[in-house]
C-alpha positions as CSV (number, residue, x, y, z in Angstrom):
1,M,68.2,57.3,113.4
2,R,67.2,60.7,112.0
3,L,69.4,62.2,115.1
4,I,72.3,60.0,113.9
5,L,72.1,60.8,110.5
6,T,71.7,64.5,111.2
7,T,74.8,64.4,113.8
8,L,76.9,62.7,111.0
9,I,76.2,65.4,108.3
10,L,76.8,68.3,110.7
11,I,80.1,66.5,111.7
12,F,81.0,66.3,107.7
13,S,79.9,69.6,107.0
14,L,82.3,71.3,109.7
15,A,84.9,68.8,108.6
16,A,84.6,70.0,105.1
17,F,84.5,73.7,106.0
18,A,87.8,73.2,108.2
19,V,89.7,72.1,105.4
20,Q,88.7,74.7,102.5
21,N,91.1,76.0,100.3
22,T,92.5,79.4,101.3
23,N,94.3,80.3,98.0
24,G,91.5,82.8,97.2
25,V,91.9,85.0,100.3
26,E,95.6,85.2,99.6
27,K,95.1,87.3,96.5
28,F,93.8,90.0,98.4
29,N,96.6,90.1,101.1
30,K,97.6,93.6,101.7
31,N,101.3,92.7,101.8
32,N,101.1,92.0,97.9
33,K,102.4,95.4,96.9
34,Q,102.6,94.9,93.1
35,L,100.5,97.7,92.1
36,C,98.7,97.8,88.6
37,V,98.7,101.6,88.5
38,Q,101.2,104.0,90.0
39,A,99.8,107.6,91.4
40,F,101.6,110.6,91.4
41,L,100.8,114.0,93.2
42,N,102.3,117.1,91.4
43,K,104.2,114.7,88.8
44,E,106.0,113.0,92.1
45,K,105.3,109.3,92.8
46,L,103.0,108.4,95.8
47,K,104.2,105.3,97.7
48,P,101.7,102.5,98.6
49,D,100.6,102.9,102.2
50,S,101.9,106.5,102.8
51,Y,100.5,109.4,104.7
52,L,99.3,112.6,103.2
53,A,98.7,115.9,105.3
54,K,95.2,117.1,105.1
55,N,96.4,120.5,104.1
56,T,98.1,119.2,101.0
57,Q,97.7,120.9,97.5
58,G,98.3,119.7,93.9
59,I,96.8,117.4,91.2
60,I,96.6,113.7,91.5
61,T,97.3,111.6,88.1
62,V,97.7,108.0,87.3
63,S,99.8,106.1,85.0
64,K,99.9,102.3,84.0
65,D,102.1,100.4,81.7
66,N,104.2,103.7,80.7
67,K,101.1,105.7,79.7
68,S,100.3,108.8,81.8
69,N,96.7,110.3,82.5
70,V,94.8,107.0,82.5
71,Y,91.5,107.2,83.9
72,F,91.0,106.3,87.4
73,N,88.7,105.9,90.9
74,I,89.6,107.7,93.9
75,T,87.8,106.7,97.1
76,L,87.6,108.6,100.6
77,K,87.0,106.0,103.4
78,S,85.9,108.1,106.3
79,N,85.3,106.9,109.8
80,I,84.1,110.1,111.2
81,G,84.9,108.8,114.7
82,K,81.6,107.3,115.6
83,K,81.8,104.1,117.4
84,G,79.7,101.2,115.9
85,E,78.8,103.0,112.6
86,P,79.8,102.0,109.4
87,P,82.3,104.1,107.5
88,I,81.2,106.6,104.8
89,Y,82.5,106.7,101.3
90,L,83.3,109.5,99.0
91,R,84.3,108.4,95.6
92,F,85.3,110.2,92.5
93,I,84.8,108.0,89.5
94,K,86.6,108.1,86.1
95,Q,88.9,111.1,86.8
96,K,91.8,111.8,84.4
97,Q,93.0,114.4,87.2
98,L,91.9,115.6,90.5
99,N,92.7,118.1,92.5
100,I,93.6,116.9,96.1
101,S,92.3,119.4,98.2
102,E,88.5,118.9,96.6
103,L,88.8,115.6,98.1
104,L,90.9,116.1,101.6
105,E,88.2,119.0,102.5
106,Y,86.0,116.0,103.6
107,A,88.7,114.1,105.2
108,S,90.0,113.8,109.0
109,E,92.9,112.3,110.3
110,G,93.1,108.8,110.0
111,D,90.7,108.5,107.1
112,E,92.0,106.4,104.1
113,I,92.3,107.4,100.3
114,Y,92.4,104.5,97.7
115,I,93.4,105.2,94.0
116,E,92.7,102.3,91.4
117,E,92.4,102.1,87.6
118,Y,89.1,103.1,86.3
119,I,87.8,99.8,84.4
120,S,84.8,100.3,82.2
121,S,83.3,96.6,82.5
122,L,83.3,94.6,85.5
123,G,84.5,91.6,83.4
124,K,87.7,93.3,82.6
125,A,88.6,94.0,86.2
126,N,91.8,92.5,87.8
127,V,91.2,91.5,91.4
128,N,95.3,90.9,91.8
129,C,95.6,94.5,91.5
130,P,95.6,96.0,95.0
131,A,94.8,99.8,95.2
132,T,97.2,102.6,96.3
133,S,96.3,103.2,100.0
134,I,97.0,106.7,101.5
135,T,96.2,107.4,105.3
136,V,95.1,111.1,106.1
137,V,97.2,112.8,108.7
138,E,96.8,116.4,110.4
139,N,98.9,119.2,109.2
């Protein structure tokens, strides 16, 4: 009897897992390109999913809702070319502006840069806002 009951519970659990709601995952879909902040390099807009040469010079700034120079976080995700090891993250938090060469000196080809608005409180964070993503390429 215990075996039958355990089997029924297992089947019910698997069925419930199979029909779960996936709307939460869709919020983080990378195809959602409605950015909450706009990043600029030397006052020129950076397009989402763009490429940036490793020898690029200039100042990164961010605007939001027609307000320029808002605080932002910028993160470098580097895989350092080693298989099976997790990526390394270098993060500059609460920046008003940043010389991009300070970040690119640690980057290599294929690394990713993420730019997002700085939020002082986790409760105020808007999870529907994807970060601007930039891929580093060689000169």
